N, C-alpha and C positions, 0 to 999 in steps of 0.2 A: 243285422248289424245293431249293436247296442248303442243307444244314444245316451250321451253323458250330459249332465247338467252342472253348471258351475255352482259351487257351494262356498259361500264366504264364511270366514271365521266368526263373524258376528252372528250369523245364523246358527252356527254350532253352539255358541255361547248362550243364545236365547233358548235353544232346545234344552241344553243342560240345566239352565236356570228353572225350567218348568218341572224338572224332576225333583220331587220332594226329598229332602234329606232328613233321615230319622233324627229326632231330637237328641237321643242318647249319644249320637256321633258328633254333635256340635260342641264347640268350646263354650265355656261359661259366658264369654264375651258375646258370642253369636246368639246364645239363648236369650240374653238380656235384650239384645237388639230386636229379636223376634217379638219379644214381649212389648216392645215400644213402638212397633210400626203401625199398629192398628189402634182403634179407640179402646179396645180391651186386649189384655195380654193373650197371646196365642195359647190355647189350652195345653197342647203337647209340650211346648217350650216351658211354660210355667210349671207344669207337673214335673218336668225333669229338674228344674231348679229346686223344687221342693224336695225331690228325692235326694239330690246331692247335698243339700244344706239343712235338712231336717235335724240331723244329729247335732249339727253346729248350734242351731237355735236352742235345742234342748240343753246343750252343755252350757250355753251362756246363761240361761234362766236358772239352771241348777246351781251354778256358782253364785248367782245373785240371791236366790231364794230357795235354799235347800230344804226348808221345812214348810214350804207352801204346798198345800194339797191340790191346788188347782193349777199347777204349772202346765198341764196339758191344754187347758183352756187358754192360757196365755200364749202358748206356742201357736195355737190356731189363730189367735188375734194378731200375732206378729205377721203371719202370712196374709191375713186379710189386709193389713196395712201395706204390705209389700205389693199386693195385687192392685190396690188403689193408687199407689204412688210411684210405681216403678218407672213410669214415663218421665218422672221428674229427675231421675238419676242421670246426671250429665256425663259421668265417667263410668261406663259399664264395667271397665276392668277393676273398679273398686267396689264391686257388688258385695263382697263378703264383709268389708268394713262397714258399708252402709247398712247391711242387714243386721250387723251386731249393734249398731247405734239404735236401730228401730227397736230391737229387743230390749236394750238397756233403757231407752226412753219409756217404753211400755212399763217396765218394771218400776221406774220412778213415778210414773203416773199412778199406778196401782198403789204404790207405797203411800203417796199423798192421800189417796182416797181412804185408805185404811187408818190413817192418822195414828200410826204406831200401835194399833191394837194387835197387830200380828207382826212383830219385828222379823224381817226376813232373815236375819243372821243371828238370832238369839242363841247364845251358847247354852242356855238353860232348857231350851225346847228340845224334845226328842226328835231325832232324825229318822224319817221313814225309810225302811229298807225292805227288801223282799221277804225277809223272815220275820218282820215285825217292826220293832222300834229299837233304837239305840241312842245313847246320850253322846253329845259332843265330847271329844277327848282332846285335851291340850297335850302336845308331845312332852314327855318327861324323860330325863336321863335314867330314871329308875322306876319305870311303870310297874303296876301290878299290885296285888293285895297287900304286899309287905310294906307299902309306903307308911311312914310314920305320920302322926297327927299334924305335925308342923307342915309337912309337905302337902298334905291334903288341904290344909287351911290356906296355904299359898295359892294353890290352883283354884280354889274357890274364889279367893280375892281377885285373881287374874281374870277369871271368867266374868266376875261382876264389873271389873274395871273396863274390860273390852266392851261389855254391854252398855256401859255408861258413856262411851265415847260418842262424840257427834256423829251423825249418820254417815257423812262422807268419809270420815276417818275410820269408823268401824268397818264399813264395807271394804275399804281398801286394805286395811291391815289383815282382815280375815282372808281376803283373796291371796295376799302375799304369804302370810305366816301359817295359815291353816290349810288353804287349798294349794299352796306351793306354786302359784302362778308367776310367770315372768312379768317384769315391769311393763314390757311392750304389750303383752296380752291384756294387762289391767288397763292400760291406756286406751287400747282399742275398745274394750268392753264398756268402759265408763265414758268414752268420748272426750277425754281431756288429754292434755299434752303429757309427754313423758316426764317433763320437769315437775308438773303438778302432781303426778303420781308419786314421785320420789319425795316431794315436799310433804305430802299428806302422810306417807308412811313414816317419815322422820318425825313429824309432829306427833303422830299417834304413839310411836315408840317412846318419845320424850314424856308424854302424858302418862303412859303406863308406868314408866320407870319412876316418875315422881310419886304416883299413887302407891307404888309397891316398894318404895325405897327402904322402908323399915324391914321388910322381909328380905330384900336383897342384901342389906347390911349384915343380917344375921346368917346369911348363907355361907 
């Protein structure tokens, strides 16, 4: 005769809880929680967050500093800051935005250290690509070698005018007009409100228009 033993549901739940769940099967929210439960983030959970968001961090820093040769080092520093501070994140569901702000703040920290010696969005500096280097190009309605001298002069002046903008205006207008980013994405990356982003872009456009009015009148 087989003897049966009563099993409560709480016992079943406790048994299930002891079975480890692979990090790649967890939601982003649960991964963050796992990184917050101990004194140090759980290795598997943190590694999975890195795997999921590495390309996002790289994208953020590329948009902010396309001509910086040490972006890989900055990406690594972002994850070091995340590792040290993830327990301070009170809303795990907002991890992506929090991560973007860390990357953006790191960028501005580095920018202040460099004291403008290496402008992150200089339109005169060559842009590194896999095949070598290329120059920034401002979109034109008639691009190509057949441009006349007046058109070339206008785009030279436009390049200089953008480079002369105050830092916050230059960064924002390049993100919008050259990188083609949405207002919401710019707000997330720079850590300011949507209204501030729109205001900066409007003011940057006004300054550019004022500086280039002579060329615009002749167009």
